[in-house]
C-alpha positions in Angstrom: 75.4 143.2 185.2 73.4 140.1 184.2 75.3 137.1 183.0 73.4 136.5 179.7 71.5 138.8 177.4 69.2 136.9 175.0 69.0 139.0 171.9 65.8 138.5 169.9 65.3 140.5 166.7 61.6 140.4 165.6 59.0 142.0 163.3 55.3 141.5 162.6 55.8 138.3 160.5 52.6 138.7 158.5 50.7 139.5 161.7 51.8 136.6 163.8 55.2 137.9 165.0 53.9 138.4 168.6 52.5 134.9 168.7 55.7 133.2 167.7 57.7 135.4 170.1 55.5 134.4 172.9 56.5 130.7 172.3 60.1 131.8 172.6 59.4 133.7 175.9 57.7 130.6 177.3 60.9 128.6 176.6 62.9 131.3 178.5 60.6 131.4 181.4 61.3 127.8 182.4 65.1 128.1 182.3 67.1 126.7 185.3 69.6 129.5 184.7 67.9 132.7 186.0 70.6 135.5 185.6 69.6 136.8 182.2 67.7 139.5 180.4 65.7 139.3 177.2 66.5 142.1 174.7 63.7 142.4 172.1 64.5 144.6 169.1 61.3 145.1 167.2 60.8 146.2 163.6 57.1 145.6 163.5 54.8 148.2 161.9 52.3 147.6 164.7 52.7 147.5 168.5 51.5 143.9 169.2 55.0 142.8 170.1 55.5 145.8 172.4 52.3 145.0 174.2 53.3 141.4 174.5 56.6 142.3 176.1 54.8 144.6 178.6 52.5 141.7 179.5 55.5 139.5 180.2 57.5 142.1 182.2 56.4 140.7 185.5 57.7 137.2 184.5 60.9 138.0 182.6 63.5 140.8 182.7 62.7 142.2 179.2 64.4 145.2 177.5 62.1 146.3 174.7 63.5 148.6 171.9 62.2 149.5 168.5 64.3 149.6 165.3 62.6 151.6 162.6 65.4 153.2 160.6 66.2 150.1 158.5 63.0 148.1 158.7 63.3 144.9 156.6 67.0 144.5 157.3 67.3 141.8 160.0 71.0 142.7 160.2 70.1 146.2 161.5 67.6 144.6 163.9 70.3 142.2 165.2 72.7 145.1 165.7 70.1 147.2 167.6 69.6 144.3 169.9 73.3 143.8 170.4 73.7 147.5 171.3 71.1 147.1 174.1 72.6 144.0 175.6 74.2 144.4 179.1 75.1 140.8 179.8 78.5 139.2 179.9 77.4 136.8 177.2 75.0 137.5 174.3 72.9 134.5 173.3 71.1 135.0 169.9 67.6 133.7 169.4 65.5 134.4 166.3 61.9 135.3 167.4 60.4 132.3 165.6 62.8 129.9 167.2 62.9 128.8 170.9 65.1 127.1 173.4 65.3 123.3 173.4 64.7 122.6 177.1 65.0 124.1 180.5 68.8 123.8 180.7 69.6 125.5 177.4 70.9 128.7 178.9 72.7 126.9 181.7 74.6 124.8 179.1 75.3 127.9 177.0 76.8 129.9 179.9 78.9 126.9 181.1 80.4 126.6 177.6 82.3 129.8 178.3 84.4 128.0 180.8 87.7 129.5 179.7 88.6 133.1 178.9 89.9 132.0 175.5 86.4 131.0 174.5 85.1 134.0 172.6 82.1 132.5 170.8 80.2 129.3 170.9 78.0 127.4 168.4 75.7 124.6 169.5 73.6 121.9 167.9 70.0 122.6 167.2 67.0 120.7 166.0 64.2 121.5 163.5 60.4 121.6 163.8 57.5 122.4 161.5 54.8 122.6 164.2 56.7 123.3 167.5 55.8 119.8 168.7 57.5 117.3 166.5 61.3 117.7 166.5 63.6 116.1 163.9 66.8 116.6 161.9 69.6 117.7 164.3 72.0 120.2 162.8 75.6 120.1 164.0 77.4 123.3 163.1 80.7 123.0 161.2 83.2 125.4 159.7 84.5 125.6 156.2 87.0 128.0 154.5 84.2 129.8 152.6 81.8 130.2 155.6 80.9 133.6 154.2 78.9 132.0 151.3 78.5 128.4 152.4 76.6 128.5 155.7 77.4 125.3 157.5 77.0 126.8 160.9 73.2 127.4 160.4 70.9 129.8 162.3 72.2 132.5 164.6 70.0 130.9 167.2 72.8 128.5 167.9 75.4 131.3 168.5 76.6 133.0 171.7 79.4 135.5 172.0 81.2 137.4 174.7 79.9 140.9 175.1 83.2 142.6 174.7 83.2 144.9 171.6 81.0 142.4 169.8 81.2 142.0 166.1 78.2 143.6 164.4 76.3 142.5 161.3 76.8 144.1 157.9 73.7 146.2 157.4 74.1 146.2 153.7 72.7 142.6 153.7 69.1 141.5 154.1 69.4 137.7 153.5 73.0 136.5 153.8 74.0 138.6 156.8 74.5 135.6 159.1 77.2 133.7 157.1 79.0 137.0 156.4 78.9 137.7 160.1 80.3 134.3 160.9 83.3 135.1 158.6 84.1 138.2 160.6 83.6 136.4 163.9 86.3 133.9 162.7 88.5 136.8 161.6 88.1 138.5 165.0 88.2 135.5 167.4 89.2 132.4 165.5 86.9 129.3 165.2 84.1 128.9 167.6 83.9 126.4 170.4 81.4 123.8 169.1 79.2 122.6 172.0 77.8 119.1 171.3 74.5 119.9 172.9 71.1 120.9 171.4 70.1 124.3 172.8 67.6 125.7 170.3 64.7 124.6 168.1 64.6 126.1 164.6 61.1 126.6 163.2 60.6 125.9 159.5 57.6 127.8 158.2 56.3 130.0 155.4 57.0 133.2 157.2 60.8 132.7 157.3 63.0 135.3 155.5 64.1 132.6 153.1 60.4 132.0 152.1 59.4 135.6 151.9 61.5 138.3 150.3 64.7 136.3 149.7 64.3 136.0 146.0 66.9 134.3 143.8 67.9 137.7 142.5 68.5 139.1 146.0 70.5 136.0 146.9 72.8 136.3 143.9 73.2 140.0 144.5 74.2 139.5 148.1 76.5 136.6 147.3 78.3 138.8 144.7 78.6 141.6 147.3 80.1 139.2 149.9 82.5 137.5 147.5 83.8 141.0 146.4 84.7 141.6 150.0 86.6 138.4 150.6 87.9 137.2 147.3 89.8 140.2 145.9 
């Protein structure tokens, strides 16, 4: 069993999905921590990402799998990745994000220094061009984490791979904050690691800038509130 599974859900992203994924793979290749696998769950309509993964198979331990049943639902894509993870720890990384530096996985694994640590949230930093970094985000908790996402991107999250909590596949946009709520219910608050481990790319191809219309956001917020505010 490997120590870390890096779970990367991806799709074609307007034709550049394989290109942004390669940047993530490059950040994994330089890690000081070597005992890990990369689990790529692919919802792409083409096979460019598959071909990219095959081309990297001599450099990284890549597990490639396709998720075609609920294409367009990142929650289903996340779950498919989770189900293929064999590591002790699952480190989540959105395909258009990447690791901050060469010690990101090492710091992530070391954060699970006690059996009571079930999940970890770390700081992350933003970029618009993958070169200039700014605006560090420090994850925090709040009583309504299911609708007010103060943790941020799943790319800052790692969990123990022991009956891991899955995403709600009814959601396409707000699945992350609803997932955080159920992680809290299952394990309590996360350990907050005061280290930057990931870089979050802000660009036009993000879910929030594509199909996440105001109508969809309101619909999903109503759905989540109906689950937790009865």
